[in-house]
N, C-alpha and C positions, 0 to 999 in steps of 0.2 A: 557523746556518742552512745547510743543504746543498741543492744543486739537483740534481735528477735530469734527465738529458738522454735524448732519444730521437731517432730519425731522422724522426719525424713531429711536426708542431706540435700543440699541445694541442687546438685546435678541431677539426682534422682527426681526431685520435685519438678524441675523444668523438663526433664525427659518425659515424665509421665504426663505433664500438662500439654506439651506439644504433640505427643503421641495420641492424645484423646480428641484432638480437633483437626479439621482439614487445614491445609494451607490457607492463609488469608487471601481474600480478594484484594485487589489494589484499593487502598483507602481513597475515598472521594470527598468526604465531608471536611472542608477546610475550616469549619468553625469548631471542630472538636480536637481534643488532644489525641495523638501527638502531631497530626498534620498541621494544625493551626500554628504550632510553634516552629516546626521545621521550615515552613514557608517564610519565616522571618529571616532565615539565613541562606536558603536555597533560592537564588534568583537568576543565576546565569547558567545556561546550558553548557557553557564551556568549563564550568567548575568540575573538579574531580571530587566526588563525594564518597565518604565511607560511612556506612551505617554499622556501627559496632553493637552487637546484640540484636541482630535483625529478627530473631524469633520466627514467628509464623509468616512474616513477610509483607505486612500491609503497607509499610513505608517504602521498602526497597522495590516492591512491585509498582507502587504509584509512580515513582520517579523513572524507573526503567521503562515503563510503558509510554512515558512522555518524552523519551529520547534523551534523558540525562545520563551522564556517565557515573554510575553508582556501583559500588562493591558492597556486598553484605557479608558480615562475618558473625558467626555464632558458635558457642562452645558445645552445643547439643547436636550431634550428628544427625539425629532423626529429623530435626527441623530443617537442616540444610538439604537432606535427601528429599523431603517433601517438596521443597521449593524447586529443586532440580527436576523433579518428576512433573510438576505442574507447568513449568516453563524452563525448558533446557537452555534458553538463551540468557537466563539470569546469571550474573556474575556473583556467585555466592560461594563461600568456602567455610570450612571448619577452622576456627581460630581462637586464640587466647588474647584478650585485650592487654594482658601484661607482657606478652611476647609476640607482637605483631610481625608478620613476615613481609613488611613493606619497608622501602628505603626511607630515609629522612625526607621530610617535606614532600610526601607523595600526594597529599590531599589539600584541597582548599577549604573543605567543610567536613566536619565529623558530627554525625548524629548518634546519640547514645541514650536511648530511652529505656529506663528501667534496667540499666546495666550495672553501674558501679556499686550499687548497694548489695549486689550478690557476691561481692568479693570479701572473703573472710580475712585473708592476709594479703598484704601487698597493694593496698588501695593507692598509696602514693606512687608506687611504681607504675600502676595501671594508668593513672592520670598523667604521669610523666611520659609514658609511652604514647599516649594520645597527643601530647604536645609535640613529641618528636616527629610524628608522621604528618603534622600540620605545617603548612607554610607559615612564615612570619606574617602576621596579619590575618591568618585564616580564622574561620568561625567555628565555634563549638556550640551545639545545642544539646543539652543533656537533662535528664530528670533523675531525681534522687528521692528515696522514701523519706518523708518528714518524720522527725521525732516530735510528736504532738499528741493532742487528745484523740484525734481521729485514729491514728495508727495504734495507739495504746489500747483503745477500745477494740479495734479490729483484732489485735493480737490476743487480747483477753478472751474474745469470743472463740477464736481458733483454738486456743489452748484449752478452753473449757470443753470444746467438742473432743479434742484429742484425749484429754484426761478421762472423759466419759467412755471413749472407745478403746483406750489403751491404759491399763492400770499402771504400767511402768513408764509413763510419759516422762516424768521428772528424771528418771535414771537414764532413759534412752535419748533424751533431747539433744539435738545437734544444731549447729549454726544454720540459720535460714537467711536473714537479711540484716544489714546495717540500717540504722536510722540516725539522721543528723539534724541538728537544728539549722536554721538558715545561716546563722553566723559561722557555725562549723563548716558548712558547705562552702561559703564564700572564702574563708581562710584557706581551705584545702586547695582550691583552684588557684588562688593567688600565689600560694607557696610553690605551685608547679608551673608557673610561667604564664598565667592567664590574667588578663584584665577583665573585670566583670562589667557587663553592660546592664544586665537586668536579672532579677530573680523573681519569678512569679509563683503565687499560690495557686495550685491547680488541683482540680478534682477529677481524677480518672474514674475510680469507682466510689460513689458516695457512701458514707457510713450507713445511710438508711437503706442502701441496696442490700445490705447484709440481712435485712429482715424482709421476708416475702410480702408482708402486709403493705409495705411501702413501695413495692415494685409496680411497674406498668403491667397491665393485665396480660400482655404477651410475654412477660418475663417472669411470671410467677414461679415457674420451674427454671432453676438456674441453668443457663446454657452459655458456656464460655465463647463458643464461636459466634453466637448471636450478639452477645455483649460486645465483643471486639468489632463486629461488623456495624452494629447500630449505635453503639454506646450503651452504657449501663443505665437504662431508662427507668425513671421513677413514675409513680402515679402523680396526679396533680397535688395531692396532699404531701407526698414524699418530696416533690420539688419545692413546695412551699416551706417545709421544714428545713430542707437543705439550704435554701436561699436565706432564711432567717439565721441559720448557723453561720453562714459565710459573711453575712453582714455584721454579726456580733463579733466574730473572731475568725477572720479569714485564714490566718496563719495556723490556727488550731484545728480547723475543720476541712482543710484541704488534706489530701493524702500524699501528695508529692510536691516538690519544688522543681520548677524548670529553670535552668540557668542558661543564659546566653553570655558567651565570653569570647574574647579575642586572644589569639596566641601572640604574645609579646615578642 
């Protein structure tokens, strides 16, 4: 397990990030992460769904608008308030994945994209709590930041910028994210009462997107809202390089692992 550090604590980072962009539109591209993977476990409109870490709302809004019973939870009040403002009918609330305010076996499906790696202490407790609110045989679809070449390079670039802008970075650095190998991820969920169906190598933001020269012409200036709406689009050359990297070493040039698991 590797820890990524920044000069801003995790809650402040996410508060600033969600404050800087509008609430998401409902996601519609079923070929892209994360909707591509949630569709593997969300099939029945009778299912009770929890999205833990709903953020700016692209997934919770997608299923809500299609008539599914879905609850969104996030630990950033600003994110929840934006979602309530854009659609008062959304069932969203402020919450802590390690201390959920739901009864045992409340949900048939839990979606948790980019959530667990934000937990500095109590990761086992958080996944145990996820298992508690799932019915026996319920489905989990979650993503976790990979400990590999892609994320190490990404962290190096971020730290280099921070060091350039903040001379006291090493002294002020605080926890930002956890990074797990695929085997560490699998063992963590098995230990907390899940059987593993599949773990996929997934590229959410390609490493080449970090460099403006490889981005699509409409993405030359970084725009978080645009990237979340359209995906982090590369130029033809950028796509070519990313494709080669994924062919050579897919587990090293993805940036997240997506796990599909069943509550035993």
